[in-house]
C-alpha positions as a Python dict, from the first residue, in 0.01 Angstrom:
ca = {
    (1, 'M'): (0, 0, 0),
    (2, 'E'): (-364, -46, -104),
    (3, 'P'): (-649, -79, 147),
    (4, 'A'): (-823, -416, 168),
    (5, 'E'): (-1163, -527, 299),
    (6, 'Y'): (-1206, -827, 525),
    (7, 'R'): (-1529, -999, 629),
    (8, 'V'): (-1539, -1201, 947),
    (9, 'W'): (-1819, -1438, 1061),
    (10, 'V'): (-1842, -1497, 1432),
    (11, 'R'): (-1981, -1830, 1547),
    (12, 'A'): (-2184, -1765, 1865),
    (13, 'P'): (-2192, -2034, 2137),
    (14, 'Q'): (-2512, -2201, 2250),
    (15, 'H'): (-2571, -1976, 2552),
    (16, 'V'): (-2602, -1661, 2332),
    (17, 'R'): (-2961, -1546, 2285),
    (18, 'P'): (-3096, -1306, 2016),
    (19, 'V'): (-3161, -943, 2107),
    (20, 'D'): (-3502, -787, 2046),
    (21, 'G'): (-3511, -534, 1759),
    (22, 'V'): (-3202, -668, 1584),
    (23, 'S'): (-3225, -857, 1253),
    (24, 'Y'): (-2996, -1154, 1205),
    (25, 'D'): (-3111, -1248, 850),
    (26, 'A'): (-2809, -1102, 677),
    (27, 'V'): (-2563, -1270, 915),
    (28, 'P'): (-2468, -1623, 804),
    (29, 'T'): (-2460, -1839, 1119),
    (30, 'E'): (-2428, -2207, 1172),
    (31, 'Y'): (-2386, -2445, 1470),
    (32, 'L'): (-2058, -2629, 1482),
    (33, 'E'): (-1997, -2925, 1710),
    (34, 'R'): (-1672, -2938, 1903),
    (35, 'P'): (-1453, -3207, 1751),
    (36, 'T'): (-1340, -3486, 1989),
    (37, 'P'): (-965, -3550, 1970),
    (38, 'A'): (-875, -3909, 1898),
    (39, 'P'): (-668, -4080, 2174),
    (40, 'S'): (-308, -4133, 2081),
    (41, 'P'): (-218, -4502, 2132),
    (42, 'L'): (87, -4581, 2341),
    (43, 'P'): (351, -4819, 2220),
    (44, 'A'): (327, -5174, 2346),
    (45, 'A'): (660, -5154, 2526),
    (46, 'E'): (573, -4828, 2708),
    (47, 'T'): (368, -4863, 3029),
    (48, 'P'): (272, -4596, 3282),
    (49, 'P'): (521, -4572, 3569),
    (50, 'H'): (246, -4561, 3832),
    (51, 'P'): (-106, -4705, 3839),
    (52, 'P'): (-386, -4452, 3773),
    (53, 'R'): (-529, -4267, 4068),
    (54, 'T'): (-879, -4382, 4165),
    (55, 'P'): (-1100, -4183, 4403),
    (56, 'A'): (-1211, -4344, 4725),
    (57, 'S'): (-1580, -4317, 4625),
    (58, 'A'): (-1517, -4529, 4316),
    (59, 'T'): (-1417, -4834, 4519),
    (60, 'T'): (-1713, -5048, 4621),
    (61, 'A'): (-1761, -5259, 4931),
    (62, 'S'): (-1762, -5579, 4724),
    (63, 'A'): (-1412, -5514, 4591),
    (64, 'T'): (-1165, -5684, 4826),
    (65, 'P'): (-787, -5641, 4806),
    (66, 'P'): (-589, -5943, 4693),
    (67, 'E'): (-438, -6162, 4960),
    (68, 'M'): (-81, -6078, 5048),
    (69, 'T'): (166, -6358, 4979),
    (70, 'M'): (541, -6388, 4994),
    (71, 'S'): (566, -6271, 4633),
    (72, 'N'): (364, -5947, 4665),
    (73, 'A'): (455, -5867, 5030),
    (74, 'P'): (632, -5530, 5075),
    (75, 'A'): (1000, -5529, 5160),
    (76, 'R'): (1113, -5470, 5515),
    (77, 'L'): (1261, -5127, 5584),
    (78, 'P'): (1626, -5113, 5690),
    (79, 'R'): (1569, -4901, 6002),
    (80, 'Q'): (1313, -5011, 6260),
    (81, 'I'): (1162, -4818, 6551),
    (82, 'R'): (989, -4932, 6866),
    (83, 'P'): (609, -4872, 6867),
    (84, 'V'): (464, -4675, 7157),
    (85, 'A'): (145, -4804, 7316),
    (86, 'G'): (-156, -4599, 7209),
    (87, 'E'): (31, -4350, 6989),
    (88, 'G'): (-185, -4418, 6682),
    (89, 'L'): (-120, -4522, 6324),
    (90, 'K'): (-44, -4175, 6186),
    (91, 'S'): (225, -4095, 6443),
    (92, 'F'): (394, -4433, 6399),
    (93, 'I'): (408, -4397, 6017),
    (94, 'E'): (557, -4046, 6046),
    (95, 'R'): (828, -4164, 6287),
    (96, 'L'): (903, -4469, 6070),
    (97, 'A'): (937, -4251, 5758),
    (98, 'A'): (1165, -4003, 5939),
    (99, 'A'): (1389, -4287, 6060),
    (100, 'N'): (1430, -4420, 5703),
    (101, 'H'): (1470, -4071, 5543),
    (102, 'I'): (1159, -4090, 5324),
    (103, 'K'): (845, -3880, 5304),
    (104, 'A'): (556, -3984, 5524),
    (105, 'T'): (306, -3939, 5238),
    (106, 'Y'): (500, -4178, 5015),
    (107, 'L'): (522, -4441, 5290),
    (108, 'R'): (153, -4406, 5369),
    (109, 'R'): (60, -4456, 5003),
    (110, 'Y'): (295, -4754, 4983),
    (111, 'L'): (115, -4918, 5276),
    (112, 'V'): (-229, -4893, 5111),
    (113, 'D'): (-362, -5217, 4958),
    (114, 'P'): (-365, -5218, 4574),
    (115, 'P'): (-510, -5049, 4375),
    (116, 'W'): (-309, -4769, 4538),
    (117, 'S'): (-481, -4440, 4621),
    (118, 'W'): (-374, -4127, 4805),
    (119, 'S'): (-699, -4129, 5006),
    (120, 'G'): (-691, -4496, 5106),
    (121, 'S'): (-624, -4626, 5455),
    (122, 'P'): (-297, -4806, 5531),
    (123, 'S'): (-317, -5181, 5575),
    (124, 'W'): (-213, -5333, 5904),
    (125, 'E'): (-78, -5641, 5722),
    (126, 'R'): (149, -5436, 5495),
    (127, 'L'): (264, -5221, 5789),
    (128, 'A'): (344, -5534, 5992),
    (129, 'A'): (541, -5676, 5698),
    (130, 'V'): (737, -5350, 5666),
    (131, 'V'): (835, -5346, 6034),
    (132, 'G'): (861, -5725, 6075),
    (133, 'R'): (595, -5770, 6343),
    (134, 'D'): (269, -5959, 6386),
    (135, 'P'): (-33, -5757, 6255),
    (136, 'S'): (-262, -5832, 6552),
    (137, 'S'): (1, -5750, 6815),
    (138, 'L'): (105, -5432, 6629),
    (139, 'K'): (-258, -5317, 6607),
    (140, 'E'): (-310, -5387, 6976),
    (141, 'I'): (-3, -5181, 7067),
    (142, 'L'): (-74, -4880, 6843),
    (143, 'A'): (-454, -4849, 6837),
    (144, 'G'): (-573, -5075, 7116),
    (145, 'T'): (-666, -4981, 7470),
    (146, 'R'): (-807, -5174, 7762),
    (147, 'C'): (-1135, -5061, 7916),
    (148, 'V'): (-1069, -4922, 8263),
    (149, 'E'): (-1388, -5083, 8396),
    (150, 'C'): (-1417, -5431, 8239),
    (151, 'G'): (-1076, -5474, 8071),
    (152, 'T'): (-1217, -5538, 7723),
    (153, 'L'): (-979, -5462, 7434),
    (154, 'S'): (-1111, -5170, 7225),
    (155, 'F'): (-951, -4979, 6938),
    (156, 'K'): (-905, -4606, 6931),
    (157, 'R'): (-1072, -4394, 6668),
    (158, 'M'): (-859, -4219, 6409),
    (159, 'N'): (-1011, -3877, 6500),
    (160, 'G'): (-806, -3856, 6820),
    (161, 'S'): (-1068, -3978, 7069),
    (162, 'T'): (-934, -4023, 7423),
    (163, 'R'): (-1214, -4231, 7574),
    (164, 'Q'): (-1109, -4492, 7831),
    (165, 'T'): (-1418, -4715, 7834),
    (166, 'C'): (-1564, -4953, 7579),
    (167, 'S'): (-1933, -4866, 7615),
    (168, 'H'): (-2179, -4625, 7772),
    (169, 'A'): (-2252, -4870, 8055),
    (170, 'C'): (-1882, -4896, 8150),
    (171, 'R'): (-1851, -4518, 8139),
    (172, 'Q'): (-2143, -4481, 8381),
    (173, 'K'): (-1994, -4745, 8613),
    (174, 'A'): (-1657, -4570, 8615),
    (175, 'Y'): (-1824, -4235, 8688),
    (176, 'R'): (-2023, -4379, 8980),
    (177, 'R'): (-1708, -4545, 9115),
    (178, 'R'): (-1521, -4212, 9105),
    (179, 'N'): (-1812, -4010, 9244),
    (180, 'P'): (-2003, -4227, 9492),
    (181, 'K'): (-2334, -4102, 9625),
    (182, 'P'): (-2323, -3974, 9985),
    (183, 'Q'): (-2483, -4200, 10241),
    (184, 'K'): (-2813, -4069, 10372),
    (185, 'E'): (-2793, -4009, 10745),
    (186, 'E'): (-3116, -4008, 10940),
    (187, 'R'): (-3152, -3733, 11198),
    (188, 'H'): (-3369, -3775, 11505),
    (189, 'L'): (-3532, -3482, 11681),
    (190, 'I'): (-3806, -3445, 11937),
    (191, 'C'): (-4136, -3268, 11881),
    (192, 'Q'): (-4148, -2944, 12080),
    (193, 'G'): (-4516, -2993, 12151),
    (194, 'C'): (-4565, -3353, 12267),
    (195, 'G'): (-4210, -3492, 12278),
    (196, 'T'): (-4256, -3750, 11999),
    (197, 'K'): (-3936, -3867, 11825),
    (198, 'L'): (-3900, -3738, 11467),
    (199, 'A'): (-3691, -3914, 11199),
    (200, 'F'): (-3617, -3778, 10852),
    (201, 'G'): (-3342, -3789, 10588),
    (202, 'A'): (-3040, -3564, 10553),
    (203, 'G'): (-3186, -3368, 10261),
    (204, 'A'): (-3532, -3320, 10414),
    (205, 'A'): (-3646, -2995, 10571),
    (206, 'T'): (-3604, -2963, 10946),
    (207, 'R'): (-3931, -3008, 11137),
    (208, 'R'): (-4006, -2890, 11486),
    (209, 'W'): (-4350, -3049, 11540),
    (210, 'C'): (-4495, -3386, 11459),
    (211, 'S'): (-4837, -3261, 11340),
    (212, 'D'): (-5044, -2950, 11274),
    (213, 'S'): (-5213, -2974, 11613),
    (214, 'C'): (-4879, -2949, 11795),
    (215, 'R'): (-4781, -2655, 11577),
    (216, 'Q'): (-5107, -2472, 11656),
    (217, 'K'): (-5062, -2538, 12029),
    (218, 'A'): (-4710, -2391, 12018),
    (219, 'Y'): (-4839, -2083, 11831),
    (220, 'R'): (-5113, -2021, 12092),
    (221, 'Q'): (-4859, -2063, 12371),
    (222, 'R'): (-4630, -1799, 12220),
    (223, 'R'): (-4919, -1555, 12182),
    (224, 'R'): (-5023, -1615, 12543),
    (225, 'E'): (-4669, -1557, 12672),
    (226, 'K'): (-4637, -1237, 12472),
    (227, 'A'): (-4964, -1103, 12614),
    (228, 'E'): (-4863, -1187, 12971),
    (229, 'A'): (-4511, -1041, 12943),
    (230, 'P'): (-4447, -718, 13142),
    (231, 'P'): (-4444, -398, 12936),
    (232, 'S'): (-4109, -272, 12815),
    (233, 'P'): (-3964, 40, 12979),
    (234, 'E'): (-4067, 369, 12824),
    (235, 'L'): (-3801, 531, 12606),
    (236, 'T'): (-3702, 895, 12656),
    (237, 'C'): (-3524, 1158, 12447),
    (238, 'G'): (-3145, 1152, 12474),
    (239, 'F'): (-3123, 1532, 12518),
    (240, 'C'): (-3430, 1657, 12708),
    (241, 'D'): (-3556, 1323, 12859),
    (242, 'A'): (-3902, 1371, 12710),
    (243, 'P'): (-4104, 1049, 12651),
    (244, 'L'): (-4083, 909, 12298),
    (245, 'G'): (-4373, 769, 12101),
    (246, 'P'): (-4378, 440, 11909),
    (247, 'G'): (-4089, 379, 11672),
    (248, 'R'): (-3714, 344, 11694),
    (249, 'R'): (-3589, 700, 11769),
    (250, 'R'): (-3330, 865, 11995),
    (251, 'W'): (-3454, 1225, 11991),
    (252, 'C'): (-3798, 1369, 12027),
    (253, 'S'): (-3748, 1638, 11761),
    (254, 'E'): (-3498, 1775, 11510),
    (255, 'R'): (-3410, 2056, 11751),
    (256, 'C'): (-3294, 1809, 12018),
    (257, 'C'): (-3096, 1615, 11755),
    (258, 'Q'): (-2905, 1931, 11646),
    (259, 'A'): (-2847, 2036, 12007),
    (260, 'A'): (-2700, 1695, 12092),
    (261, 'Y'): (-2472, 1713, 11788),
    (262, 'R'): (-2339, 2057, 11886),
    (263, 'R'): (-2279, 1937, 12240),
    (264, 'R'): (-2073, 1642, 12116),
    (265, 'R'): (-1892, 1853, 11856),
    (266, 'F'): (-1774, 2134, 12085),
    (267, 'S'): (-1687, 1910, 12377),
    (268, 'I'): (-1376, 1789, 12185),
    (269, 'P'): (-1082, 2028, 12244),
    (270, 'P'): (-964, 2187, 11917),
    (271, 'R'): (-610, 2142, 11787),
    (272, 'Q'): (-374, 2420, 11900),
    (273, 'Q'): (-167, 2630, 11661),
    (274, 'P'): (210, 2586, 11729),
    (275, 'T'): (415, 2904, 11788),
    (276, 'T'): (747, 2784, 11638),
    (277, 'C'): (842, 2619, 11308),
    (278, 'A'): (874, 2238, 11325),
    (279, 'E'): (1194, 2247, 11111),
    (280, 'C'): (1397, 2559, 11202),
    (281, 'A'): (1229, 2657, 11534),
    (282, 'S'): (1176, 3017, 11417),
    (283, 'P'): (868, 3214, 11531),
    (284, 'L'): (558, 3107, 11339),
    (285, 'K'): (263, 3323, 11251),
    (286, 'P'): (-80, 3156, 11270),
    (287, 'G'): (-253, 3079, 10944),
    (288, 'R'): (-585, 3217, 10827),
    (289, 'N'): (-799, 2906, 10781),
    (290, 'Q'): (-564, 2620, 10872),
    (291, 'I'): (-293, 2523, 11120),
    (292, 'R'): (63, 2596, 11001),
    (293, 'L'): (357, 2369, 11096),
    (294, 'T'): (642, 2533, 10897),
    (295, 'C'): (741, 2891, 10831),
    (296, 'S'): (827, 2866, 10458),
    (297, 'A'): (821, 2638, 10154),
    (298, 'A'): (1187, 2539, 10207),
    (299, 'C'): (1117, 2420, 10562),
    (300, 'R'): (807, 2234, 10439),
    (301, 'T'): (1017, 2051, 10172),
    (302, 'K'): (1288, 1959, 10426),
    (303, 'R'): (1030, 1826, 10673),
    (304, 'S'): (858, 1620, 10401),
    (305, 'Y'): (1194, 1472, 10286),
    (306, 'R'): (1291, 1383, 10644),
    (307, 'N'): (957, 1212, 10710),
    (308, 'R'): (975, 1019, 10382),
    (309, 'K'): (1332, 907, 10450),
    (310, 'G'): (1242, 787, 10798),
    (311, 'R'): (941, 597, 10663),
    (312, 'T'): (1159, 425, 10398),
    (313, 'S'): (1420, 321, 10655),
    (314, 'R'): (1151, 173, 10882),
    (315, 'E'): (1004, -28, 10593),
    (316, 'H'): (1353, -153, 10499),
    (317, 'S'): (1421, -265, 10857),
    (318, 'L'): (1088, -454, 10865),
    (319, 'N'): (1171, -632, 10538),
    (320, 'L'): (1508, -744, 10675),
    (321, 'R'): (1332, -916, 10963),
}
């Protein structure tokens, strides 16, 4: 087998740029345009099974669907369902498709006015023809609601809005009807200086005088009564009965405070150490730093179990009541 030499020329695309320092003189290059394939004609007898899909943006506002007549009206489905008031178009189409054992997407596309599109909106006329009902009455049942304030017929939005009024004004009226403003009650008081009758609203601040002159007179009267009041009795220390100076105190010094504490502390009789065990009644030795109630760990466990059992039985008897 003899070796062979092959030369290959690579045609670079348009986005390839030359590299600095590299010579491309010896490389034969040329720009080739991409050939456009010629469309293959279809036979005259062969037609596409479905119309071509057209995006929703391609349809213009001036293009109107053809009027539905008896010849192009859709056929009525064999199984009919009862529409529910306010359930919406989507829910009704899904229930209708499930009752007739077809896909909801196919039925929705079938209800769109021609030219058919997957993103188009179903037509009320075609839906009414499919279910055998009047289009206006069917639309009023499925998507129509009555305003709770004025009773005007309004149609629900397809985004699932649950509003119950037709306008902002009706919504404000319904809110004010549900939440009425409290009635303002006028309160009447008497001026403490001259006896004049005062009247003001419920939310206003409470006044005690009718003017600044009455308020000043009341202030001078309080100062005069305070100056003429008899002096308060002199306070004394709670331990040594020495007179106390100004301020809220009970003792004249820290020494009297500690002495009063010791007097209160040691006046309480201390707890006595029992001489017998609380469980087995055997002689009990006094403890070093605490009062002992049992003679051993076994007696302490028995006493704890007996106390716990008695506490549980008392709680059980209270629950039965």
